[in-house]
N, C-alpha and C positions, 0 to 999 in steps of 0.2 A: 242571190238576193238582187232585188232591183228596186228603184225609186221611181214611183209613177207621179207624173206631174201633169196637170192639164193647163195647156196654153190656148185659150180662145184666140189670142192675139195671132198666133201664127197662121191659122187658117184665114183669118181676116187679111193678114198680110199677103197671103197667097192670092187672094182674090181682088185686093184694093188696087185702085188704079191711081189714087192720089198720094202723094208721099212728100216729105221734107225736101228731098233731093229728087229732081226730075229724073225718072228711071229711064234715061235716054242712052243712046248707043256710046257716046263719047264723053261722059263726065269726067272732071278732074279726079285722078287718082287720089286716095286717101291712105294714111299710114298711121297706125296706132300702136302704142306700147303699152304693155301691162306686166304685172306680176301675177303669175299663176300659182295657185296652191292647191294641194289636195290632202285630205286627212287620211287617205288610204296608205297603209304601210308607213305610218309615221308622217308628220307634217314635212311637206317639202316645197320650197318656193324656186320657181325659175322665172326668168324674164322671157316674154314672148313678143314677137312683132306679128301684127295683123295688117295686111295690105289688101286694098280694094281697087282693083283696076277699072271695073265697071259695074253697074247695077243691072240686074236682070230686067228686061223689058217687059210690058205687060203681056204681049201674046205669048212669050216663052213661059212667063209665070202661070198664066191660065193653062197652057198645055201641061206643064208640071202638076199644078193642082188637079186638073183633070185626070192624070195618071194616078194620083194618090186616091182620088174619090173613086174612080172606076176599078182599079186594080190593086189597091192597098199598097204597103210598103214595097213589095217586090217590083211593082210596076213602076213606082216612083224611082227606085234605085236604078233600074234599067234606063229609064228616061235621063236620069242624071248622068249616067256613064256616057251618054251620047253628047252631053253639053261640054262646051269648052270651059276651061278654068278662067275665072274672072277675079279671083282673090285667093288669099291664103293665110295660114297662121303657121309660124315657125317659132322654135326655140331661138332666142337671140344668139347669132353666131353659128347656127347649124343649117344644114340643108334639108328641105322637106319636112312636112308633116301632114298637113291637109291642104288640099286644093279645092276651094269652094266654087260651086257651079250654080248656085242660086243665092242671089244677094238682094235683099230688099230693105228699105229704110222708110220710116214713117214718123210722123210728129207724135209726140207724147205731151202730156200736159206740162212735164218739166223739161223737155228738150226733144230727144229723138230715140228711137229703137232700131238697131239694125240686127236682121236675122240673116245669118250665113248658113247654108246646108251644102253638104257634099255627099257623095257616095263614098263610104270609108274603105281605105285599101285594107283588104284583109291579110293577115300574116300567113305565111305558108303553114306553119305549125297549127294554127287554129282551124285552118280549112283541112288539112290532113287529118288531124285528131278528131274532126267532127265537134270540136269545142262548141258549147252553147254560145259563146261569144260571136260566132260567125252569123248567128240569126240577127245581130245587131249591126246592120249595114250602113247605117247613117252616121255622119258627124254633124252636130249642130252647135252653133256658136250664137249667142245672143248678147248683144252689147246695149246696155242703158246709159245714155249720155245726157249730160246737161252743160250748161255753160258756167264756168266759174266766175269769180269777181273780175278776172282778167279777159273775159269773153272767150276763154279757150275750152274747147270740148274735153270733158273729163267724165269719169263714171266707173261702172262696174260691169262684169260680165259672168256668163255661165257657159262652160264648154261641156257638152254632152259627146264625149269622144267615141263612145259606142252606143248607139240609140236605135230604138225601134219606135215606130210611130203608127197610130191608127186613129181613125176618126170616130169620135163619140158624139152621139145625138145629132149627127149631121152638120154640127157647126164648130166643134172643137176638136183640136188635135191632142191626143194623150201622147205625151213622150215618156218611154220607159228606158231608163239608163241602165246599162249592164252592171255597174257597180253600185254600191249603197249611195255615193254621193258623186255628182259631177264634179268637174274641176272648176274652181272660183277664180275669177279675174278681178284683181283689185288695182287701184292706181292706174286705171285705163285713162290714157291721154292721147289726144291727137297731135301729130306732129305737122309742122309746116315744111314740107320736103319741097 
């Protein structure tokens, strides 16, 4: 079973050239902490770290958006495989999870939204068995942030850890998640490293 959601904002973010953070080559790295929970197989909560080393520049963003428009998800996945890792999400105290290769930030009426995308590492068993999950080649994290009364960035997020995407009506991206519900991030807060 899959959950289908439409996010017109993602395609806009792929094409947009203005953002809350100048999407330049060497911005200051950012570090966020959050609590992730999933209702799959019983409610479970874990702490995660999200690190952003750089934002994707406009030229690379247009190239990746073009791959999606021209060749669909497979072309986008192949294009992402060639990109360097510029951020990641990890379970706190553990090594590895996802290395993001496309990261964009833009202003929202209440703060900003950061979209992080990666080519999802497929596990041997899912590829070997031909599992349906091997069709879900992307990982997508969306953080919605605002400033609290102390001026610190806080918010929520959604992690689509196994996703498929396709363009609908030429302007929106439909995200199809492998499981019923994506992972929710709460208590997202920016650290001053």
